[in-house]
Steps between C-alpha positions, in 0.01 A plus 500: 500500500220254441401283213204716432684802368697346219343406172588125486665404820730214583423379849800605708599514858640853574790500739441691822618857517571512132648841421273734301732500197510118483116487549466725194743293308306178571171666398658635180646153410158335537342764284774457239437130502130566424600713208757257369309173543152624487260532792347155463833321492640708786182412703531131412857499624376624836217244520699197396724489801533612867604856575867585417747602768654820368875558475530872420831626350582870464779414256544152333875516456743212465557463874123508572428253225766262626371527862139427387605196304714370790231558763210386290476146645437650845228748382141411609331397176344609279716812485522783250778749431383858436739769370479834317669334197647164411764515224471228231809301609380501858153412397642187322701402807188525716300294253774235484503485881115465501447823687187697412530876472312807383624857451350846458590499125279198429775234482397182673554127549206304650370144477176375645358177385465514122571876500843626407616865472849608407553860383841658477657803326259773613690817583490638853259775592666837542641548842428144626779272392810608661405674822763383742462497879653784690870449556640441845869593530597154636347344196649731232848569346792457734256427788456154336874442531484567872195276540676229298799497737276483803289216357801299390710558801263592788794552737570831326191645675710515817810645335606871474346689215836534331536122470149459367569773243821324393331164463206644296724722284314821593565838653500510872198725524283246317516251787320721756189575303464143378513377857256771600255391221529135603433591871201716409350223285550243782774301320771597745495438877728755657477482882658769723717219639594211284574421140298604200332205322297474182143392521263340244791400286307290259283804419813713464641245258197543272511877524864501403462256212206701357690831504828344392335358188292810439760776530843376609588212270411692178759766585788265545754491226500154347747373239460180302781270374548158346775268609711288266398194708123506587556273800777710642305585819492130614874489574568848631531623856340843430637636831847490353390794287338705780154409379209273588226321317144636456181383327487146359846386611453628851157328517650177384766517777256611765222244421644235266175525293562728209699449182662830415396667169645841566825573691492802731815623654507783766851651521648703775817597326645519154341230280779511245694199636185285475417615158855429380533161674172369354555670155170687516396739230232761517168375356161675562336164463761310710406264780740656753365799691765710682381750767691711743397402861339772699561352849829474693455219752537119478747548202649157557171322422472286182143617435325841528288529816189270466268795508648648185500164329131450593407846366680455169341160445159643563566785261557265207134393511624149385298217675818296556674793659197582720500135627866542594417829669245320724772258603736780584233672708428182689861402553675838556249783559216397724590570857297565814481865606 
């Protein structure tokens, strides 16, 4: 694609080997901007500053949005997010973070000199807004539970399939095809002699977080409560109840840099003793979130595995939570391959 075949082009740097579908999306978004802002204004936006470095997104969901905001300081500037559709709430979050975007529906946020464009609320074009990438079994359904166990406890890669299945809480047959997927994708080193090891773990973390927030977390059964004492969590050893902290409380304990606003508890057993001891009552708007744990390893830990805490913080979209997520990544997740 060149600047000559769009009506009022922004000057952009097209990434190498851009897939045809994304190339069409970028062109459609530029054309939509010309229709929304007017050709003269769209052209002026291109002239007023150097070419944008494109960040194409097939789906701008909560996980992708959080990742873009978190990684924005490292992006070569000026940069521009391009998506099939940016929903109003996510458009507001991008604008608040100072991140320019355009989409194929004509929504946009751009600033250049004295020019300011902010358009939200336009509906997605038919067939463009929710096209999800093709699913890989290791990144879908119970495969995500196996991957979670391997990422949080890498030593499981060397254990018998039955132990991996028990730790992940899945059927035995699930383990084989997840490991096969990971090997085929280059994420698992499986020599004829020697132990299996995960490779490119930081990349796998991002893959897991994206799919967890997109498809796994929404399916988890979550119940909300309110305790008689709002500060109950400060004086409780949650492990006494067969549970662990998640979300804000886990982040505070892992980093010391977040004041909890919501209390997330992952429970491995019957939560009734905890509810009774802390005199909790069901409340859809309560600040206590109770979720059944889906993993079966490290059950003596005070907090959920850092990868899960990191994912849930990113999923909130809250700037303070995203800052805490960055600290968790730096302190607990970044490891050499």
